[in-house]
N, C-alpha and C positions, 0 to 999 in steps of 0.2 A: 602610523604603521599601515601598510596596505593589506588588502585582502589576499588570501592565498589563491582564491578562484573567483573569477568574474564569469557568471553563467548567463550567457545571452540566449534568450528564449522568447517564444511567442506567448502573449498573455492567455491565448486560447488553450495552451497546453499546461495550465497551472497544475492540474491534478497529477499529471505525469511528472512534471518537474519537481513538485513537492515530494513525490515518492522517491525520485532520484536523489534529491537533497537528503532525504531521510537515510538512504543507503550510504551516502558519503559520511554523514554524521555518525551513524552507528557502526559502519564498517571501518572507518579510519579515525574515529574519535575527534572529528572536526566540530567546531562550534559554529553558531550562527554568524559570529563576527568574522569567521574565516571565509565565508561564502557570500558574495554579493549577487543578488538576483532581484529583479524588480517586483516579483510577486510576493516577496517576503515583507511582512509588515515592519515598518521602522527602518527600511533600507535607505530611504530618502528622507532627510530631515524636513519637517514642516517648513514651508516657505522657500525651500531651496529649489532652484531651477532644475527641472527634471533632466534636461539634456546635458547641462553642465555637470550635474552629479554623475551621470553615466560616463561622460568623457573623462572626468577625474579618476573614476574608479577603474576604467580600462587602462589608463596610464600607470596606475599604481597597484598592479596586481602581478602575481607570479605566472598565472596561466589564464588565458581567455578561452573558455569552453563554449563552443557553439552547439546548441541542442537543436539540430536541424530536422524539422518535421515538415509535412505539407503546409501546416499553418505558418511556420517560420518563413518558408519560401514565398508566401503570399503577403508577408508583412514588409512594407517599405522601411519601416523603422528598424526592424531586425536586420535587414540587409544593410542599413546605414551603420548600425553597430558593427557588423561584420567588416564593412569597408574601413571603418575607423581603426579597428584593431590591426587590420592589414597594413594600413598606411603608417601607423605608429610603430610597426615592426615588433609588436608584442609576441610573446609565445602563444601560439594559437593551437587549439585542440578541437577539431570538428568531430562531433558524434552524430552519425546518421541514424535516424529512427525509421523503421519500416513504415511505408514502402519507399522512402527516399533512398537513392543510390548515387554512385559517382556521377552518372550522367545528369542528375538533377542539379548539379552545381554549375553547369555550363552557362547559366544566365546570371551567375553571382560573381563577386570578386574572387572566389575560390576556383574559378574555371581552370581546369587542367590539373588541379591538386589530386595527388594519388595517395597521400598519407592521411588517413582518417580512420576512425573506429566506427564499426557498424555493430550495434548491439543486437545479438540474436540468442545468445546462450550464456551460461555462467562463465565459461572460459573467456569471453570477451571482457567481462568485468574484472577478471583476474589480470588480463592484459592491461586494463586501465590502471589497476593498482600498481603494477610494475612501472608503467610510464609516468604516473603521478609521482612516484618515488624519484625517477630520473629527473623530473622537472623541479624537484625540491618542494613540491606541494605537501608531501608527507615525508617524514624521516624514515619510517618503517611501518610495517603492518603485520598483524597476526593472521597467518594464512587461514586457520580454522574459522576465525571470526568473519573474515571477508567472504569465505566460501559459503558460510551459513547465510549471511546477509545477501549475497549475490543470488543464492537459490531462492530466497524469499522474494527478492525484487523480480526475478524472471517469472515467478508464479503469477505476479500481478501485471507483468509487462504487457502481455498480449491484449488483455482486457482494456488497459489504458491507452493502447495504440489504435483506437478506433477513430479514424478521421473521416469527416464528411466529404463527399465528392462535390465538386462544383456543379450546380444545377441552374438551368435557366427556365423561367416561367413566362407565360404570356401576360399582357396587361390586365386582361380580365381576371386571370388567376391571382395576379398581384393585388387587385382591388378586393377580391373575395378574402384573401388571406389577411389583408389589412383590417377589414371589418372584424374578422374573427379574432385578430390580435387585440384590437381595441376593446372588444367585448371581454376578452380574457384579462386585460389590464384592469378593466372596471371590476370584474369579479374578484381578481386578486386583491384589489384595494379594499373591497368589502371584507374579504377573508383576513387580510392583514389587520384590519381594525378589530375583528373578533379575536384574533390570536393575541393581539396586544392586551385586550381587555382580560382575556383568560390568564395571560402571564402575570398581569398586575394582581389579579385575584389570588393566584397561587403564591406570588411573592409575599402578599400580605399574610397568607396563612403560614408561610415558612417561618415567620417571626414568632408565631404562636405555638407551632407544633414541633415535635422532635423529628429527626430525619426519617425514621421508619414510617411515621404517620404521613409525612410529606410524600415519600415514595409510593405509599399505598394510594394516596389521593391522586397523584400523577398517573398511576397505572390504571385507575378506575375508568372503564370505558375506552381505554386505548387499544385499538384493534391490533396494532403492531405488537404490543406486550402480550395480548391474548394469544397471538400466533406464536410468539416466542415460547410461551408456556406449553402450547400444544406440541411444538417440536420436542421439547424436553420430555414430555410424557410419552410420546411415540418412541423416542430413543431409549428411555428407561425400560420400556416394554421389550425392545430388541436386546438390550444389555442383559436382561434377566435370563435370556436363552443361552448365554455363553459363560464360560468360566472367567473369574476376575483376572486371571493371568493373561487371557487372550485380550482383554480390554487394555491391560498395561502394555502388551506387545504392540497393539494397534496405535495407542497413543504415542509410543516411542517412534514407530515406523512412519507414521503419516502426519503427526501434528506437532511433535516436540523437536525443535531444531537442535541437533547435536551431532558431533563427529562420531559418537559411539552408539551402536545399536543396543537393543535390549538383550541382556545376558544374565539371567538369574543366578545368584550365587548359591542358592539352595533350592529345595523343593523340586529336585530333578526327576523324582518319581512322578510328580504331577506333570512335568513337562513331557516326559516320555509317553505318559498316558494320553495327554492331549494331542501329541504327535500321532499316536496310533489312531486316535479318533478323527484325524484329519482337521483338527482345529489349529494346530501350530506346525510351522516348518522350522527345523533346526539347521542352521548353516554353520557347521563346525569350523570351516575354513575362515569365515569372517567373524566368528564368535558372535553370532547374532541369532535371535529367535524372533520370528515374526508370524503374523496370522496367515493361515492358508486361505487366500482370498477367493479360491475356487469353491469353497464351502458356501452353501446357499445362505445360511443365517449370517455368516460373516460378511458376505458380499452385500446383503441387505443393510446390515448395520453400518458399513462403511458408506454406502450411498446416502443413508439418512444423516450421518455425521457431516458429510461433505455438503449436503443441502443446507443443513443448519448453519454450517460455517459460512457459506455464501450469504445466507440470510443476515447473519451478524455483520459481515463486511459491508453490506448494503444498508445497515440499520441507520436510523435517524439519530440525531443528537439526543432527542428525548428518550429513545430506547436506552442509550448508554447512561444517561443521567438516572433513569429509573433503576437500572441494574446497580450502578455504583452506590446510590443512596440506600438501596435495599441490602446489598451484600458487602458494602465497604471494600470493594476491590475493583480493579479495572476489568472490563469485559474483553478478555484476550483469550481466544480459543486454544492457544498454545500453552496456556497456564494450567499447571497441575491443580492448583486450588480451584479454578473455575470448573474443571471436570469433576472433582470430588464434591464440590458444593452442589452443582446442578444435577448430577447423575447418581448421587449417593454411592460412589464407588471409592475404592482405595487404590491409587496408582502406585504400583511397585516400581522403584527406580533401578533396582539391581537384584 
């Protein structure tokens, strides 16, 4: 049985493509077997010819999606995939990623093509959902789910669309850079050896200690974990300055992905009082209560939370492992449990 989607992309765009595949899987309930793309582990069977495998999967798929980025246009192999799909007359679906536009296709087999999707905002991904349904890639979709996942993808999109410009250097500069790179390789080799030895040491201890002790051992002397704890302490200091209901409203408005806003069922005397103190804004038309971000302490708190969230997103594998071993939950800043555990608060859901 063929794949539903063959995703043609440049290997240099792996992070962006992985994030897009995550959107497809969570938004449309697609599985890894539904999507063929070469960055996915296990896509090509060991010992199988790389080019033959790709050719077979292009022929046996419902839709060939081209993820066209500056890196894609510089890859001869990607352009060969594109041409193969065109010649085989498969259903093709070009997606243009900033800063690529229609004129960028003039040197490709898609020259003159006017029908393509350019991702810029949530609505573009909703268009993709409708068109995937038309192509038979998906039978149907839940609008609220796709909207939420599209919003999450667009939040990460701009950061992931950072492409290097082509640059040319002199022979002298090339020689200097080569020496620096050789030195870096040597240094990295030494560092890798040290890291391997440390991992072996920790692994041996893991067989002797419980998970809490292992987490404590891994976190000892870890600068990233120490910074993590400093962020938490700073945020808890800010949280202490505002009412718990304001914290719940901020969690719902900025960090919890939902189609419904925060609308308390009771304690309205508290809501009215916080509204009078300029801590909350009540939108009766939308049935939503959210923080007054013009208020100084609330603005400071939101800035601190956003900074902490960015720190978590850029966190290392070790940081996530320490957290998961210590708290026995995933490190996800949209999680109510994570907020309540780290900040000693109780998030009100309604």
